[in-house]
N, CA, C and O of each residue as an XYZ file, in Angstrom:
432
protein
N      -2.634     89.036     91.192
C      -2.945     89.884     90.896
C      -3.795     90.845     89.801
O      -4.273     90.433     88.744
N      -3.860     92.076     90.257
C      -5.714     92.526     89.612
C      -4.468     93.248     88.363
O      -3.266     93.418     88.569
N      -5.159     93.529     87.228
C      -4.400     94.527     86.574
C      -3.886     95.768     87.498
O      -2.721     96.053     87.775
N      -4.560     96.136     87.722
C      -3.959     97.686     88.729
C      -3.087     97.529     89.282
O      -2.311     98.471     89.446
N      -2.753     95.943     89.958
C      -1.168     96.052     90.600
C      -0.583     95.742     89.805
O       0.590     96.077     89.967
N      -0.914     94.782     88.173
C       0.360     94.333     87.141
C       0.975     95.710     86.909
O       2.197     95.712     87.053
N       0.098     97.587     86.389
C       0.244     98.028     85.962
C       1.471     99.299     87.299
O       2.331    100.173     87.190
N       0.648     98.481     88.499
C       2.042     99.660     89.458
C       2.188     98.069     89.766
O       1.378     97.271     90.239
N       3.427     97.923     89.353
C       4.420     96.655     89.787
C       5.546     97.707     88.667
O       6.474     98.474     88.925
N       4.800     97.200     87.189
C       5.970     97.689     86.061
C       6.164     98.999     86.723
O       7.288     99.473     86.889
N       4.959     99.649     87.142
C       5.967    101.534     87.030
C       6.514    101.318     87.574
O       7.641    101.508     87.115
N       6.541    100.625     89.297
C       7.698    100.257     89.764
C       8.771    100.111     89.420
O       9.581    100.703     90.133
N       9.291     99.419     88.393
C      11.179     98.131     88.402
C      11.029     99.454     87.143
O      12.107     99.341     86.560
N      10.385    100.435     86.556
C      11.459    101.066     85.929
C      11.286    101.895     86.066
O      11.298    102.512     85.000
N      10.887    103.018     87.629
C      10.549    104.058     87.516
C      13.025    103.702     88.653
O      14.101    104.246     88.406
N      12.528    102.362     89.922
C      13.949    102.137     90.116
C      15.173    101.667     89.096
O      16.359    101.711     89.420
N      14.713    101.235     87.883
C      15.793    101.096     87.039
C      16.143    102.457     86.275
O      17.292    102.732     85.929
N      15.003    103.306     86.039
C      15.694    104.740     85.919
C      16.246    105.717     86.772
O      16.646    106.821     86.402
N      16.257    105.230     88.060
C      17.160    106.147     89.257
C      18.073    105.188     89.306
O      18.862    105.519     90.190
N      18.458    103.981     88.744
C      19.907    103.499     88.828
C      20.154    104.515     88.237
O      20.757    105.431     88.797
N      19.651    104.603     86.680
C      21.347    104.736     85.459
C      21.121    106.159     85.817
O      22.242    106.611     86.051
N      20.159    107.167     85.991
C      20.505    108.734     85.939
C      20.358    109.178     86.891
O      19.747    110.247     86.886
N      20.894    108.542     88.419
C      21.133    108.906     89.560
C      22.352    108.919     89.527
O      22.541    108.789     90.736
N      23.610    108.986     88.984
C      24.904    108.687     89.498
C      25.198    109.908     88.659
O      25.806    110.773     89.289
N      24.896    110.235     87.267
C      24.765    111.260     86.880
C      24.613    112.616     87.212
O      25.184    113.681     86.978
N      23.158    111.995     88.153
C      23.320    113.626     88.758
C      24.255    113.216     90.025
O      25.389    113.692     90.058
N      24.047    112.797     90.531
C      24.906    113.149     92.021
C      26.421    113.353     90.985
O      26.741    114.498     90.669
N      27.098    112.404     90.615
C      28.726    112.930     90.631
C      28.420    113.872     88.331
O      28.287    113.500     87.165
N      28.503    115.357     89.325
C      28.377    116.024     87.639
C      30.150    115.482     86.896
O      30.923    114.693     87.441
N      30.439    116.413     85.176
C      31.088    116.973     84.891
C      32.009    118.441     85.686
O      33.198    118.602     85.413
N      31.539    119.060     86.305
C      32.154    119.852     86.466
C      32.836    120.094     87.959
O      33.453    121.119     88.246
N      32.552    118.602     89.169
C      33.011    118.410     90.215
C      33.918    117.262     89.767
O      33.758    117.125     88.554
N      34.840    116.345     90.263
C      35.995    115.464     90.079
C      35.089    114.528     91.413
O      34.578    114.974     92.441
N      35.148    113.193     90.930
C      34.600    112.400     91.616
C      35.757    111.923     92.726
O      36.978    111.769     92.709
N      34.741    111.785     93.640
C      35.290    111.785     94.810
C      36.661    109.950     94.368
O      36.894    109.737     93.179
N      37.110    109.269     95.126
C      38.780    108.919     94.780
C      37.964    107.245     95.833
O      38.029    106.028     95.655
N      37.341    108.065     96.781
C      36.720    106.450     97.245
C      35.369    105.453     95.827
O      34.970    104.297     95.685
N      35.190    106.514     95.258
C      33.826    106.106     94.180
C      35.175    105.692     92.629
O      34.917    105.218     91.523
N      36.160    106.001     93.049
C      37.222    105.847     91.310
C      37.594    104.148     92.255
O      37.699    103.044     91.721
N      37.684    104.375     93.288
C      38.379    102.850     93.704
C      37.321    101.727     94.129
O      37.436    100.683     94.772
N      36.354    102.300     93.573
C      35.140    101.697     93.758
C      35.538    101.050     91.796
O      35.065    100.055     91.246
N      35.995    101.525     91.530
C      35.521    101.416     89.553
C      36.702    100.741     89.230
O      36.835    100.037     88.228
N      37.925    101.041     90.433
C      39.138    100.348     89.802
C      38.480     98.748     90.502
O      38.764     97.562     90.339
N      38.005     99.109     90.895
C      38.628     97.060     92.324
C      36.886     96.168     92.231
O      36.915     94.939     92.172
N      35.650     96.808     92.229
C      35.007     96.105     91.978
C      34.543     94.908     91.012
O      33.986     93.833     91.234
N      35.205     95.817     89.342
C      34.766     94.083     88.998
C      35.974     92.859     89.108
O      36.062     91.673     88.788
N      36.629     93.638     89.598
C      37.187     91.513     90.036
C      37.126     91.222     90.651
O      37.359     90.037     90.888
N      36.606     92.400     91.772
C      36.170     91.716     93.341
C      34.850     90.534     92.634
O      34.833     89.303     92.654
N      33.671     91.699     91.949
C      32.622     90.339     91.242
C      33.062     89.422     90.779
O      32.820     88.387     91.399
N      33.499     89.352     90.120
C      34.373     88.052     89.551
C      34.979     87.215     89.976
O      35.239     86.162     89.395
N      35.438     87.649     91.474
C      35.966     87.229     91.951
C      35.244     86.267     93.061
O      35.649     85.134     93.319
N      34.042     86.929     93.718
C      32.707     86.563     93.376
C      31.379     85.578     93.515
O      30.552     85.033     94.246
N      32.092     85.921     91.653
C      31.280     84.236     90.826
C      31.889     83.421     90.301
O      31.434     82.645     89.460
N      32.874     83.450     90.653
C      33.822     81.896     90.468
C      33.931     81.013     91.592
O      34.461     79.902     91.577
N      33.208     81.781     92.899
C      33.238     81.097     93.946
C      31.677     80.782     94.822
O      31.274     80.167     95.808
N      31.172     81.638     93.742
C      29.514     80.831     93.546
C      29.423     79.398     92.843
O      28.795     78.347     92.970
N      30.098     79.781     92.287
C      30.187     78.873     90.381
C      30.409     77.242     91.558
O      29.942     76.104     91.604
N      31.092     77.816     92.091
C      32.440     76.353     92.804
C      31.515     76.136     93.610
O      30.928     75.226     93.025
N      30.863     76.346     94.693
C      30.224     75.903     96.174
C      29.961     74.992     95.925
O      30.663     74.236     96.597
N      29.145     74.300     95.147
C      28.859     72.513     94.550
C      30.122     72.141     94.342
O      30.188     70.919     94.207
N      31.071     72.638     94.266
C      31.405     70.898     93.698
C      32.434     69.946     94.539
O      33.576     70.334     94.783
N      32.195     69.323     94.748
C      32.453     67.820     94.929
C      32.880     67.466     94.544
O      32.502     66.904     93.516
N      34.862     67.410     95.238
C      36.037     66.617     94.469
C      36.659     65.269     94.748
O      37.859     65.014     94.644
N      35.224     64.020     95.298
C      35.230     63.127     95.895
C      33.746     61.929     95.788
O      33.265     60.888     96.235
N      33.456     63.667     94.310
C      32.351     62.712     93.930
C      31.971     62.417     92.486
O      32.770     62.969     91.729
N      31.292     61.928     92.027
C      31.469     62.407     90.376
C      31.274     62.849     89.782
O      30.122     62.575     89.446
N      31.603     63.432     89.322
C      32.711     63.886     88.149
C      34.525     64.744     88.581
O      35.375     65.229     87.833
N      34.477     64.599     89.970
C      35.575     65.009     90.796
C      36.058     66.735     90.192
O      37.204     67.182     90.123
N      34.868     67.377     89.849
C      35.912     68.627     89.624
C      36.141     68.657     87.965
O      35.928     69.675     87.307
N      36.569     67.491     87.425
C      37.198     68.066     85.868
C      36.815     68.684     85.097
O      37.488     69.487     84.450
N      34.902     68.338     84.886
C      34.796     69.855     83.982
C      34.813     71.800     84.296
O      34.736     72.897     83.742
N      35.015     70.933     85.926
C      34.791     72.927     86.354
C      36.640     72.908     85.929
O      37.202     73.813     85.312
N      36.981     72.266     86.192
C      38.490     72.526     85.841
C      38.955     72.934     84.612
O      39.834     73.722     84.263
N      38.403     72.433     84.201
C      38.620     72.963     82.452
C      38.098     73.764     82.214
O      38.546     74.536     83.062
N      37.332     74.378     81.616
C      36.113     75.244     81.824
C      37.199     76.206     82.572
O      37.623     77.131     81.880
N      37.727     76.091     83.978
C      38.102     77.237     84.331
C      39.629     77.675     83.540
O      40.225     78.708     83.236
N      39.781     76.514     83.456
C      41.643     76.706     82.285
C      41.258     77.593     81.203
O      41.798     78.691     81.065
N      39.816     76.914     79.978
C      39.856     77.652     79.784
C      39.860     78.885     79.578
O      40.305     79.648     78.720
N      39.183     78.964     80.680
C      37.993     81.374     80.348
C      39.708     81.365     81.168
O      40.373     81.950     80.312
N      40.277     81.160     81.843
C      41.491     82.174     82.175
C      42.260     82.420     80.298
O      42.537     83.501     79.779
N      42.423     80.987     79.662
C      43.903     81.162     78.275
C      42.886     82.377     77.360
O      43.182     83.311     76.615
N      41.435     81.750     77.912
C      40.753     83.016     76.350
C      41.463     84.638     77.360
O      42.418     85.344     77.036
N      40.686     84.751     78.406
C      41.067     85.955     78.724
C      42.556     86.241     78.514
O      43.028     87.097     77.765
N      43.143     85.481     79.209
C      44.691     85.569     78.752
C      45.104     86.170     77.614
O      45.873     87.125     77.507
N      44.290     85.268     76.374
C      44.707     85.908     74.824
C      43.762     86.578     74.449
O      43.716     86.174     73.287
N      42.823     87.422     74.543
C      41.671     88.307     73.949
C      42.006     89.371     75.331
O      42.676     90.385     75.133
N      41.516     89.064     76.638
C      41.405     90.312     77.728
C      40.055     91.446     77.423
O      39.736     92.630     77.316
N      39.529     89.856     77.382
C      37.838     90.750     76.650
C      36.945     90.333     78.253
O      37.425     89.250     78.587
N      36.402     90.553     78.795
C      35.819     89.170     80.176
C      34.385     88.408     79.208
O      34.204     87.194     79.115
N      33.497     89.494     78.568
C      32.448     88.545     77.785
C      32.895     88.069     77.504
O      31.956     87.294     77.321
N      34.013     87.336     77.001
C      34.206     86.305     75.771
C      35.151     85.561     76.878
O      35.806     84.754     76.217
N      35.483     85.464     78.078
C      36.493     84.989     78.794
C      35.208     83.928     78.571
O      35.197     82.903     77.889
N      33.546     84.838     79.811
C      33.068     84.438     80.639
C      32.406     83.284     79.788
O      32.112     82.204     80.300
N      32.154     83.627     78.243
C      31.260     82.691     77.105
C      31.642     81.611     76.921
O      31.081     80.518     76.850
N      33.500     82.222     76.774
C      33.617     80.935     76.206
C      34.246     79.760     77.467
O      35.057     78.849     77.298
N      33.798     80.026     78.267
C      33.793     79.014     79.832
C      33.327     77.884     79.963
O      33.669     76.702     79.971
N      31.597     79.161     80.164
C      29.932     78.847     80.542
C      29.733     77.934     79.474
O      29.494     76.783     79.837
N      29.796     78.304     77.343
C      30.001     77.149     77.241
C      30.746     75.682     76.600
O      30.288     74.713     75.995
N      32.186     76.086     77.091
C      33.499     74.727     77.125
C      32.936     73.719     78.693
O      33.428     72.646     79.042
N      31.943     74.381     79.312
C      31.583     73.839     80.438
C      30.620     72.977     80.614
O      30.540     71.979     81.329
N      29.740     73.578     79.725
C      28.168     72.778     79.357
C      28.341     72.073     78.299
O      27.663     71.046     78.285
N      29.285     72.320     77.023
C      29.731     70.673     76.901
C      30.333     69.635     76.638
O      30.391     68.827     75.711
N      31.254     69.959     78.664
C      31.413     68.445     78.909
C      30.325     68.152     79.657
O      29.841     67.020     79.655
N      29.847     69.123     80.352
C      28.866     68.586     80.733
C      27.543     67.218     80.411
O      27.028     66.394     81.166
N      27.443     67.388     79.563
C      25.823     67.475     77.782
C      26.482     66.773     77.399
O      25.886     65.696     77.410
N      28.394     66.544     76.642
C      28.695     65.749     75.884
C      29.593     64.703     76.343
O      29.552     63.518     76.012
N      30.683     65.450     77.408
C      31.216     64.162     77.960
C      30.977     63.428     79.555
O      31.364     62.301     79.863
N      30.112     64.563     80.605
C      30.682     63.925     81.507
C      28.949     62.857     81.403
O      28.773     61.891     82.145
């Protein structure tokens, strides 16, 4: 890739990123009420994305071979308990991930 192509690629990435950041503020101004469908998406999408993340992470777990899904089950339990305790999604995800990585690297 030439230098010109690299500069164009980076500029397009910056433009696309900035457009996705600023467009919602231009489309949904403070003067107008946010449409009910957009409000619904704001409430429903975080849980849906988290559920999709769980399904994606568990798609290749084999209960009949290897570790039989034990590290995954323990990490899920840690994630759920952390979330019930602190109610912070980032802490829950990070804690479950660290737990899983420690189990895989040190025990299983």
